[in-house]
C-alpha positions as CSV (number, residue, x, y, z in Angstrom):
1,X,-96.6,-63.9,-43.6
2,X,-100.3,-64.0,-44.0
3,X,-102.1,-61.2,-46.0
4,X,-105.8,-60.3,-46.2
5,X,-106.4,-57.7,-49.0
6,X,-109.5,-55.6,-49.4
7,X,-111.8,-58.0,-47.5
8,X,-115.4,-57.2,-47.9
9,X,-118.3,-58.9,-46.1
10,X,-121.9,-57.7,-46.2
11,X,-125.1,-59.2,-44.7
12,X,-128.2,-57.7,-46.1
13,X,-127.9,-53.9,-45.9
14,X,-125.2,-54.2,-43.2
15,X,-121.5,-54.0,-44.2
16,X,-119.5,-56.0,-41.6
17,X,-116.0,-55.7,-43.1
18,X,-115.6,-52.8,-45.5
19,X,-112.6,-53.6,-47.7
20,X,-110.2,-54.1,-44.8
21,X,-106.5,-55.0,-45.0
22,X,-104.7,-57.1,-42.5
23,X,-101.1,-58.5,-42.5
24,X,-99.8,-61.0,-40.0
25,X,-96.0,-61.4,-39.6
26,X,-94.0,-64.1,-37.9
27,X,-93.8,-63.6,-34.1
28,X,-96.9,-61.4,-33.9
29,X,-99.5,-62.0,-31.2
30,X,-102.7,-60.1,-32.1
31,X,-105.6,-59.3,-29.8
32,X,-108.7,-58.9,-31.9
33,X,-111.2,-56.5,-30.2
34,X,-114.4,-54.7,-30.9
35,X,-118.1,-54.8,-29.9
36,X,-120.2,-57.9,-30.1
37,X,-121.2,-58.4,-33.7
38,X,-118.4,-56.2,-35.0
39,X,-117.0,-59.0,-37.1
40,X,-114.2,-60.5,-34.9
41,X,-115.2,-64.1,-35.3
42,X,-116.0,-63.6,-39.0
43,X,-112.5,-62.3,-39.5
44,X,-111.1,-65.4,-37.8
45,X,-113.2,-67.7,-40.0
46,X,-111.9,-65.9,-43.1
47,X,-108.3,-66.3,-41.9
48,X,-108.9,-70.0,-41.2
49,X,-110.4,-70.5,-44.6
50,X,-113.8,-71.6,-43.2
51,X,-115.5,-68.6,-44.8
52,X,-114.9,-66.8,-48.1
53,X,-115.2,-63.0,-48.3
54,X,-117.7,-61.5,-50.7
55,X,-114.7,-59.6,-52.2
56,X,-111.0,-59.6,-51.5
57,X,-108.2,-62.1,-51.2
58,X,-106.4,-64.1,-48.5
59,X,-102.8,-65.1,-49.3
60,X,-101.2,-67.8,-47.1
61,X,-97.6,-69.1,-47.5
62,X,-97.1,-72.5,-49.0
63,X,-97.4,-75.4,-46.5
64,X,-98.9,-73.1,-44.0
65,X,-100.5,-74.7,-41.0
66,X,-103.0,-73.3,-38.5
67,X,-105.1,-74.3,-35.5
68,X,-108.5,-72.8,-35.0
69,X,-110.2,-73.0,-31.6
70,X,-113.8,-71.8,-31.6
71,X,-117.1,-72.3,-29.8
72,X,-118.8,-74.4,-32.5
73,X,-116.2,-77.2,-32.7
74,X,-117.2,-80.9,-33.0
75,X,-116.0,-82.2,-29.7
76,X,-114.2,-85.6,-29.3
77,X,-116.2,-88.7,-28.3
78,X,-115.5,-92.4,-27.7
79,X,-111.8,-92.4,-26.9
80,X,-109.8,-92.0,-23.7
81,X,-108.5,-88.6,-22.9
82,X,-104.9,-89.5,-23.7
83,X,-105.8,-91.5,-26.9
84,X,-107.8,-88.6,-28.3
85,X,-105.0,-86.1,-27.4
86,X,-102.5,-88.4,-29.2
87,X,-104.4,-87.9,-32.4
88,X,-102.5,-84.6,-32.6
89,X,-99.5,-86.7,-33.6
90,X,-101.4,-88.4,-36.5
91,X,-98.3,-88.4,-38.7
92,X,-96.2,-89.9,-36.0
93,X,-98.8,-92.6,-35.3
94,X,-99.0,-93.4,-39.0
95,X,-95.2,-93.8,-39.2
96,X,-95.2,-95.9,-36.0
97,X,-97.8,-98.2,-37.6
98,X,-95.8,-98.5,-40.8
99,X,-92.6,-99.3,-38.8
100,X,-94.5,-102.0,-36.9
101,X,-95.9,-103.5,-40.2
102,X,-92.4,-103.5,-41.7
103,X,-90.9,-105.2,-38.7
104,X,-93.7,-107.8,-38.8
105,X,-93.1,-108.5,-42.5
106,X,-89.3,-108.7,-42.1
107,X,-89.8,-111.2,-39.3
108,X,-92.0,-113.4,-41.5
109,X,-89.7,-113.3,-44.6
110,X,-86.6,-115.5,-45.3
111,X,-85.5,-114.0,-48.6
112,X,-82.7,-112.1,-46.9
113,X,-80.7,-111.4,-50.1
114,X,-83.6,-110.2,-52.3
115,X,-84.1,-106.7,-53.5
116,X,-87.5,-106.5,-51.8
117,X,-86.0,-107.4,-48.4
118,X,-83.3,-104.8,-48.7
119,X,-85.9,-102.2,-49.8
120,X,-87.8,-103.0,-46.6
121,X,-84.6,-102.5,-44.5
122,X,-84.0,-99.2,-46.2
123,X,-87.6,-98.0,-45.6
124,X,-87.4,-99.1,-42.0
125,X,-84.2,-97.1,-41.5
126,X,-85.9,-94.0,-43.2
127,X,-89.0,-94.3,-41.0
128,X,-87.0,-94.8,-37.8
129,X,-84.9,-91.7,-38.6
130,X,-88.0,-89.6,-39.4
131,X,-89.6,-90.6,-36.2
132,X,-86.5,-89.6,-34.3
133,X,-86.5,-86.2,-35.8
134,X,-90.2,-85.7,-35.1
135,X,-89.6,-86.5,-31.4
136,X,-91.8,-89.6,-31.3
137,X,-90.1,-90.9,-28.2
138,X,-91.5,-88.0,-26.1
139,X,-94.9,-87.6,-27.8
140,X,-97.0,-89.3,-25.1
141,X,-95.1,-87.5,-22.2
142,X,-95.6,-84.2,-24.1
143,X,-99.3,-84.9,-24.4
144,X,-99.6,-85.7,-20.7
145,X,-97.7,-82.5,-19.8
146,X,-100.0,-80.3,-21.9
147,X,-103.1,-82.0,-20.5
148,X,-101.8,-81.5,-17.0
149,X,-101.2,-77.8,-17.7
150,X,-104.8,-77.5,-18.8
151,X,-106.1,-79.1,-15.6
152,X,-106.3,-82.8,-16.2
153,X,-105.2,-85.2,-13.5
154,X,-103.1,-88.3,-14.1
155,X,-106.3,-90.4,-13.2
156,X,-108.2,-88.6,-16.0
157,X,-105.9,-89.9,-18.8
158,X,-107.7,-93.3,-19.2
159,X,-111.2,-91.9,-18.8
160,X,-113.4,-91.6,-21.8
161,X,-113.9,-88.1,-23.2
162,X,-117.7,-88.7,-23.0
163,X,-117.4,-88.5,-19.2
164,X,-116.4,-84.9,-19.4
165,X,-118.4,-81.7,-19.9
166,X,-118.2,-79.7,-23.1
167,X,-115.8,-77.3,-21.4
168,X,-113.4,-80.0,-20.5
169,X,-113.7,-81.5,-24.0
170,X,-112.8,-78.1,-25.4
171,X,-109.6,-78.3,-23.3
172,X,-108.7,-81.6,-25.1
173,X,-109.2,-79.8,-28.4
174,X,-106.9,-77.0,-27.2
175,X,-104.3,-79.5,-26.1
176,X,-104.3,-81.1,-29.5
177,X,-103.7,-77.7,-31.2
178,X,-100.9,-76.8,-28.9
179,X,-99.2,-80.1,-29.4
180,X,-99.3,-79.7,-33.2
181,X,-97.5,-76.3,-32.9
182,X,-99.0,-74.9,-36.2
183,X,-97.6,-71.7,-37.8
184,X,-100.7,-69.8,-36.6
185,X,-103.1,-70.3,-33.7
186,X,-106.5,-68.7,-33.9
187,X,-108.1,-68.7,-30.5
188,X,-111.7,-67.5,-30.1
189,X,-112.4,-67.0,-26.3
190,X,-109.8,-69.7,-25.2
191,X,-110.1,-68.8,-21.5
192,X,-113.9,-69.3,-21.4
193,X,-113.6,-72.9,-20.0
194,X,-110.3,-72.5,-18.1
195,X,-109.6,-71.9,-14.5
196,X,-106.9,-69.4,-13.2
197,X,-104.2,-72.0,-13.0
198,X,-104.8,-73.2,-16.6
199,X,-104.9,-69.7,-17.9
200,X,-101.6,-68.9,-16.3
201,X,-100.1,-72.1,-17.8
202,X,-101.5,-71.2,-21.3
203,X,-99.9,-67.7,-21.0
204,X,-96.6,-69.3,-20.3
205,X,-97.0,-71.8,-23.2
206,X,-97.8,-69.0,-25.6
207,X,-94.8,-67.0,-24.4
208,X,-92.5,-69.9,-25.6
209,X,-94.4,-70.5,-28.8
210,X,-92.6,-69.5,-32.0
211,X,-95.7,-69.2,-34.2
212,X,-98.2,-66.4,-34.8
213,X,-101.3,-65.9,-32.6
214,X,-104.7,-64.1,-33.2
215,X,-106.9,-64.2,-30.1
216,X,-110.4,-63.0,-29.2
217,X,-110.9,-62.7,-25.5
218,X,-113.0,-60.7,-22.9
219,X,-110.2,-61.4,-20.4
220,X,-108.2,-58.2,-20.6
221,X,-105.4,-59.4,-18.4
222,X,-105.0,-62.4,-20.6
223,X,-104.8,-60.1,-23.7
224,X,-102.2,-58.0,-22.0
225,X,-100.1,-61.0,-21.1
226,X,-100.1,-62.8,-24.5
227,X,-100.4,-60.1,-27.2
228,X,-98.0,-57.5,-28.6
229,X,-100.5,-55.9,-31.1
230,X,-104.2,-55.0,-30.9
231,X,-106.5,-54.8,-33.9
232,X,-109.9,-53.1,-33.3
233,X,-112.8,-53.7,-35.7
234,X,-115.3,-50.8,-35.6
235,X,-118.0,-49.9,-38.1
236,X,-116.5,-52.2,-40.7
237,X,-113.0,-50.7,-40.5
238,X,-109.8,-51.9,-38.9
239,X,-107.7,-49.8,-36.5
240,X,-104.3,-51.3,-35.9
241,X,-102.2,-50.6,-32.7
242,X,-98.7,-52.0,-32.1
243,X,-99.4,-52.5,-28.5
244,X,-101.1,-54.9,-26.0
245,X,-104.6,-54.3,-24.7
246,X,-104.1,-51.7,-21.9
247,X,-101.9,-49.5,-24.1
248,X,-104.4,-49.9,-26.9
249,X,-107.1,-48.5,-24.7
250,X,-105.0,-45.3,-24.1
251,X,-104.0,-44.9,-27.8
252,X,-107.6,-45.6,-28.9
253,X,-108.9,-42.8,-26.6
254,X,-106.3,-40.4,-28.0
255,X,-107.3,-41.2,-31.6
256,X,-111.0,-40.6,-30.9
257,X,-110.2,-37.2,-29.3
258,X,-108.4,-36.2,-32.4
259,X,-111.3,-37.1,-34.7
């Protein structure tokens, strides 16, 4: 569970977030809505830890992981599409390198009965088992499947990322986040650079994802298909609805009539 308590943000004379509270529980998929400038992206930055509130507290669980897709990301350059995407598996790649180095060292040594040799054997066994549990054998095929879902062709895999537009490079960043499967995905306008087929694929992927999601999107159909809760930011306050976007529109209208 992630908790934001009494978050306050002010720019000059304008209060953007006025001591708001926000709790995110496992399994929740939240659509963050409000007028342009209401504070949606600011709230995402606070959740991500990229911005500190002027007052209030953010409490994250120990060992909490998140992925944050936003419009100001540094985009990948200089690697092939598949090589850049595989950096999502940095821990696996580091262990695979360590395993290769151990095997090289074992092949060069002849002190088969020494403690050092046996320690290398033990470490090789530990690394091999760890890699097995992490699914290293399928990491490249998993990367290729996600890239294909986001619109890349098989012939694109060995092309340099530099050859692609910013929108396509953003798809690579999205692929890396999905492959890491963090505890929380923060998605700021994820459909901006996706075609219909890729949006439908992303909707299916999110449906099978076990983590939490907070998404900002102008695509109302996408919000309806991927969220089960809508949080509206209006005049510095948060209004929370346990419903996807279309139902939120109805409930919000009813609330305003009662004011």
